[in-house]
N, C-alpha and C positions, 0 to 999 in steps of 0.2 A: 612234546605233545604231538599226537597223531590224530588227525581228524578221520573218523570212520565213515565219512561221506566223501564224495568226490571233493577234493580241495579246489575250490573255485575262486580265482581272483579276477576281478573286473578291472581291466586297464581302461581308464577314461582319458582320451587324448584328442586334442583338437588339431594338432599339426603332426603329421607322420615324421618320426625321426628314427634313426637307427637304434637309439638307446632302447626304445620300447621293444623293438624286434629282438634285440640281443637278450634283454632281460626275459622276454617271453620264452625264447628258446632254452635259456638256462633253467627257468622255472619248470618248463615242461619236462626236462630231464630229471628234475628234482620232485616230480610227482604232482605238479599243479596243472589244473586245467585253466588256461588263460582265455578270457573272452575280451575282445576289444570292443569298447563302446565309443563310437566315433560320430561326429556330426555328419549329416547327409552331405555328400559331395567330397568328403575326405577320401584321398586315394590310399587305401590300405590294401590294394589288390594283391600286393606281393605277400601279404600275410594270410590271405584267405585259404591258401592250400595247406597251411600248417595250423591255423587257429580259427576259432569261431569269431566272426566279425559281425557286429550288429550296429546298424546305422540308425540315427535318430534325427528328426528335424525340429523337435520341440522338446521342452522340458517334460511335458506330459508323456510323450513317446519314450523319453529316457526312463522315466519311472515305471512305465508299463513294461519296458524291456527288463528292468531290474527285477520286477516281480516274477518274471518268467525264469530268469537266470538263477536267482537265489545265491548270490556270491557270498563267500565267507568274509571277504575283505575287498575294499576299493583301493586301488593304487592310481592316484590322479596325477597326470603329468601336466604341469602348468607352464605355459609359455607366455607370461605376462598377462594372461587372461584368466581370472578366477571366478567368472560367473557360474560355471558349472559346479565348481567346488563349493561355492556359496549355497547353491540349491541343495546339493547333497548334504552338506553339514546341517542345514536348517530343516531338512525333511526326513533324514534317516538317523535314528539314534541307536539302533540295535546292531548295526554293522560298522566295524571300524573303518576309518578313512585315513589313508596315508597320502600326504602331499609330496610330490616329487618336483620341486621347482627347477625350472631351467636356469634362472639366475634370480637372486633375491633383489627386488627393486626398491623396497620402501626406504632404504637409506642411500640410494644412489643419487638423490637429488637434494639440493639445498632448500631450505625453507623459502628463500626468496624466489627460487625457480618455481616452486609449487604454488606460491601465491598467484603467479601469473599464468599457470597452466592447470586449469581445474580438472581436465581429463586425467592428467598424470596424478594429480592429488587424489582423485577418486580411486584410481587404480591402486595406488599405494595403500590407501586406507582399506580397500577390499582385500588386498593381499595380506596385510597385517591381521585383519579380522580372521581370515581363513587359517593363517598360521597359528593363531591363538586357540582356535576352536577345533582344529583337526586332532585326531588321536595320536598321530606321529608324523615324523618327517623322514623322507629318504633323500639324503643330500648327495648330489653328484659331484660336489666339491666341498672345500672347507669354507666357502663363502658364508653359508648360513651358520656354520659353527662360530665363525668370528663375529658375525653380526650380533649374536646373542649377548655378547659382552657389553655392547653399547647401544642396545635398543630395548624397547619394551617387550620384545619377544620373550615368551615364557621360557625361563631357563630350564625348567624341569621337564620340558617336552621330550618324550622319547624320540630318539633319532638314530639313524644308521648312516654312516658314510659309505657310499657304494658307488664305485666308478663304473664307467661303461663296460669295460672288460674286453677280452679278446675271445673270439669264437673258436679259433684253432691256431695251430702253429704251422700250417702248410706253406706259409710264405718265408720260412726261415732258411731256405737253401742258400748256400754261399754263392756269391757272385764275384767273378774275377775282375778286379779293376787295376789297371796298370799305371795310371797316372791321373792327376787332378782333372785333366780335360775329359777323362772318361766318366767322371762322376756326374750323375744327373740328380739335381735337387728338385723336389716337388713340394708345392703348397696346395692344399685343398681347404676350402671353407670361405667364410665371410671376411671382408676387409673393407676399409674405407677407400673409396675411389677418389684419387687426388683432385680430379677436375671439379668435383662437387665439394671438396673440402681442401681449399687451397692451403690451409695452415699445415697440412701434412705433406706438402709438395716434396720436401727434402728428407722425409723420414717415413714415407709410406711404403707399400709393397713394391711399387715400381722402382723406387730408389734401392731397395734391398736386391731386387732382381738384377739391376745394373751392376751393383758391386759384385755379386756372385759371378756374373758373366765376365766381367773385367778380370777376375782372378783366374779365369780359364775353364770354369765349370759350365754346365748347362742348367737351365732353369725352366720348370714347367708349372703352370698355374691352372687349377680347376676351380673357377669361381662359382658362386651360387647361381641358381637359375634366374634369368632376367628376361622379361618379355621384349625389352629393347636392347638386346645384347650388343649390337654393333655400335649403338650410340653411347651407351654407358661405358663400354670398355674401349672406346676409340683410341685413346692414348696407348693402351696395351697392344692393340692391333697394329698401330703404326710402328711401335718398337719391335714387334715381331718381324715386320718386313725388313727392318734395318739391322737385325741381329745376326744375319747369315745362318739362321737355323739354330742358334744357341738358346733362343728364347721361344717358348711355345705357349700360346694361350688356347687352352682346350675348352671344349664345350662341357657343360655340366653333366656329370654322370649320376645315375641313380645310386642310392646307397648300396643296393645289393650287388652292384658290380664294381664299386669303388675300390675295395681292397684288392681285388684281382688286378685292377689297373695299376694300383700303386706298386705292386710287386715288380713292375718293369723299371722302377727307379732305385736310387741308392740311398738318398737322404731325404728325410721329411722335415719341413720347416714349421716350427711352432712360432707364430708371429703375433705377439701382443703389441708390437711397436705402434700400430695405428691407434691404440687405445689410450696412449699416454696423454695426460693433461685434460682428459674428460672428467667432469665432476665426479669425485668419489670412486673412480674406476680402479684405484689402487687395490681395492679389495679383489676385483676380478683378475687383475694382473698377477697379484701375489698368490691368491688362494684358489684360482680357477683351475680346472683340469678339463681341457677341451676334448670333445669326442675324437678329434683328429689324432690326438696323441695315441689312442688305442688302435686306431686304424693303421697308423705307422708301425706300431709294435706288431700288430697282427700280420702286416705285410712284410715284416722283417727289415724295417728301415731304421737305422740310427736317427736320432732327432737333433736338429739344430734348435737350441733353446735360448731364451733371453734370461740372464741371471735374475732379473727382477721378478720373473715368474717363479716364486718361491716353491710352490707345490710341485710343479713340473720339474724344476731343477732338482728338488729333493729326490724324486724317484729316478730321474735320469742319472743322477750321480750315484744313488744307491746301487743301481744295477749296471752302472758304467756303460750306458747306451747313448750318452748325449755329448754334444759339443756346443760351445758358444759360437756365435757368428764369426768373431775374431779368430778363433782357433781354425775355422774352416778357411777364412779368407787369407790368413797370413802364415799358415803353416807351410813348410816345404812339402814336396811330393812324398818323400819317404816318411817323414814324421806323420803326415796326415793319413796316409794309407795304412800305416801301422796302427794308428788309433782306430781307423775305420774297421780294420780286420778284427781287432779286439772287441769292438762294440758289436759287430755282427755275431760273434760267438756268444756274447752275453745276452742277446735278445731272447734266446730260448728260455732262460731263467725268468726274464721279465714276463714273457708271454704265459709261462706256467703260473706265475703269481697272480696275474690278472685274468686268468682263464674264467670265462663267464659262468661256467658250471660250478666252479668253486665259489665265486662271488655270490651267485644266487643261492647257494646252500646257506650262506649267512642270511640272505634275504628271506629265505623260507623259514628259518628259525625265528627271525624277527617277526614275520607274519604270525606265527603260532603264539609268540609271546604277547603280541598286541591283541589277538583274538581272545586269548585267555584273560588278559587284563580287562578287556571290554565286557566279557561275560561276567567276570567277578564284580565289576562296577555296576552293571545292570542289576544283578541280584542284590547287591548291597544297597543300591539306591531304592529299589522297590521294597526290599525288606525293611529298611528304615522308615519308608513312607507308611508301610502297613503297620509296623509296630507302633509308630507314633500315633497313628490314627485309631488303632483298635486294641493295642496291647499295653497301654501305659500302666494298667493295674495288673494284678496277678493273672497269669495265663488262664487259670481255672475259670475266671469269669466269662471267658469266651464260650465255655462249654455250657453255660446256663444250668449247670447242675445235672445234666443228663448222664446216665450210667454209660461207661465206655466199654466197647466190645472187648471181651476177654481181658479186661483190666488194662488194656493198652489204649493208645490213641489211634482210632481208625477214622479216616476222613473220606466222605463221599462228596466229590466236587462236581457240580452240575447235576444234582441228583434228580431233578424233576419230581415226578410223582412216584419214583421207585426208590425207597429208602428204608432204613432200619433205625429205630429210635436209639439204639445203642451206639450209633455212629455219630460223628459230627457231620451234619448235612448242610452243604453250601449250595446256594443257587442265586442266580441274579434276580429272581422273583421269589419272595418269601411267601409260599402258599400254605404253610402250616406253622403252628406256634413254635415248633422245635427246629425250624430252619434258621440258618445264618445267612442273611441276605448279603451277597458279595459278588463283585465283578472281578473275575480272575485276571483281567488285564491290569489290575492294580496289585498283582501278586497274590500271595496267600497269607492270611492273618494268623500264622503260626510261627513259633520260634524255630531257629536252627536246630536240627537233630532232635526234634520233639515228637515225631509221628512214626507209628509202626507200619501203617498201611494207608495208601491212598488209592481210591477207586474212582475212575472217571469213565462213564459210559455215554457214548454218542455226544461228546463234548467237543473234541478236536475239530470235527467237521464244520462246526459253526464259528470257529475262531479264524481270523486271518492267520496266514502261515507264520508270520513273525511273532504273533501273540501266542500261537500254539507252541512254538519253540521256547518262548519265554516261560510259559506255563510249566513245561517239562523241567526247565532249570529250577523253577521255584519248588516243584515237587522234590527234586533232588536235594535242595537246600533243607527242607523241613523234615525229610525222612531221617530216621536213625540209621546207623550203619547196619547194613544187611536188611534194611526195610524194603517193603515190597510195593511196587506200583503195578496196578492192574488196569489195563486200558481195554475198552471195547469200542471198536470203530466199525463202520460199515465197510464191507470187503469189496472194494472196486473190482478186484480180480474175479470174484464169484459172480458179481452182478453182470460183468461183461460176458463171462462164460454162459450164464443163464440166457442172456440176450442172444448169443450166437447159437445156442442149442435151440431156442424157440424160433430163431430165424430158419434153421434147417427144417424144423417141423412144419412151419407155416408154408415153406416152399414145397414141402412134400404133401401139402394139403391134408394133414392129419386132423382128426376131429378136435374141436375146441382149441386148436393151436393158435388161432388168431387172437383169442382173448388173452392168453398168456404172453403172446408176442407183444401186444400193446402194453401190457403191464410191465414187461421187462424194459421197454423203451422209456416209459414214465420213470421207472426206478433208476434207469441209467442217467437220464437228463435232469431229473428234478427229484432226487431222493429225499423223502420226508418220512422219517421213522414215526411211528404212532406215539401218541400221548406225550408230546413235548410242548405242552401249552406254555411252559415257562420261557420258551424262545419266542421273542416278539416277532422276529423275522425268520420264518422257517425256511431259509434258503441256505444250502451248504456253501461255505467258502471254499472248501477243498475236500477231496476224497482220498482215501488211503488204501494201499495194498500192503502185502507183507514186507516188501522191500522198503517202502517209504516210512512205515511206522517203526521198523527196526532201525533205520537210519536216523530218524528223529531221536530215538532213545540213546543211540550210541553217541550222537553229536553232543548230547547233554552230559554224558559220562556214565550212563547206566551200564550194567554188566549182566551177564547170565540171562539174556532174553530167551523166553520159552513160550511157544504157542500151546494153548490148552483148548479142550472142549468147553462148552458153556457150563458144564457141571463138574469141571475139574479145576483145582487151584492149589497153590502152596500156602494160601492164607488159611490159618486154622479155622475150622468150622464154617468155611465160606458158604456152603450150600444152605446152612441154617438161616442165613440172612435174606434169602430169596431175592437176590439182586439180578442174577442172570438166568434164573429159572423161576417159574411160578409154583404155586402150591401143588399143582398136579405133576410137577417134574418136567414140564415142557420148557423149551428155550423161549425167552421173552422176545428176542430180536434175531430173526434169521439173517442169513447172509452177512455175518459179522466175523471180525477177527477178535479173538480173546488172547491177549498177550500179557505176560508178566515179566518184570525186570527188577533187579535188585540194585541198591545203592552200593 
């Protein structure tokens, strides 16, 4: 599927992480325009030179931004907070929403724990609600895949397993290491600090660091940012002083410079040790795939893994780029360096497999599938509603016995006072006996592939944009193959040109120029075509030019778009119906676009 409008995906994220930025770069190369929607105060400054970033401070601001952006799909990154997801799911039903959970939490806690922690219970309930209501899931690990087997998560939910990926292979240059003491091991990311969790005293990161240094290697740690750094990591700072330079505690690095820094080291540590014995975290240990794994691969570092980390072990073994901690600690120099050299050579193959541009090609295809499915579901739901409400009997009863134009089914939707009795004439206000009173936001009360021609004049301007898009898909549904849709809309381009021309004339002080100048401003700011008494609120929702109306038609699936004069058409005998010209042959509505398209 190829969208013939700009493919726009809205990334909704509350906490800036490297995953969003990597995926955005990959999608950009695959033809998507990525817009970041972030809460006010979020630091996405590193994205602003590459992507559009829109900040919001309230839910109303968020939805105001959404109306301006008009995304094809939402990709929502959740970090244990599903409030924004909840609002999107409950207020937007025409744009698909994909959830991208950081970790799935609603099965991480026991029932007893949740009974005593209401906030956690509420968070879990909210997460489960959003999982069940979203259109699809983008899983950064197998955690959510496994959960679906033993939770009430809907098993039929469409999902894609998509890792963080690697941006490039620039870090894969070979580095000469002559002995174990020349090897520098690095760890970056979160971990349990032993002083605050005494139960991890002998199996936390500091314990691992001491084992690595005792075996002759060097160890470096890049912890997460902490406002009270010296206090939180005091034990690590003390050990750094006692290690004779073998252990280094570094300050936090921003994501954008992390990989470049990691290229200075030899081995990357993937450390799930501190997670053991936490309630239900066996899922995270076994099936999680941490961001740092891809940072290591991108930087060209073989990985020290824990065999309990099933998913990481699987890929590390598949590409032969990993070691267990025991293999590192207890191998002799020659054996270790031989394994290390072999792993370094294999890293290129792993980096190519996890290349973010290839990974996001899969994501792009997934987006298109979800968009197509959403549109099909919208049409189906509204079609069923319409048919059940108005078409339970034979379809001919809708026509009230009126003769049909050229023995076919011709429909004039939003006809107002301009109609022909040989057509089916629909309007929200029934002002004549042969009108069918109908609100197009409920779809169209005609069966699939039943109609030869649909005509709509000055209707789209008065519909919200999402309803206008839905109306066009409904027309596509009811038209027969090769059926014709003729649209007439006010021409924003011509109205603007008229204004600019009258501005030049009034500045040149031409006679009567001011009168036409004032008229052109009124037309530009509050366009109200004549004789539209059927519209209760004659204020345009939107205006169209050639680009926008053609894009709307292409989005829905129409082909063979063609612009006409008011008195030209591919519809047989069109001028005889006096829809776009009057009995004197004059155009009914000036400054208009007349366009036809075929199914």
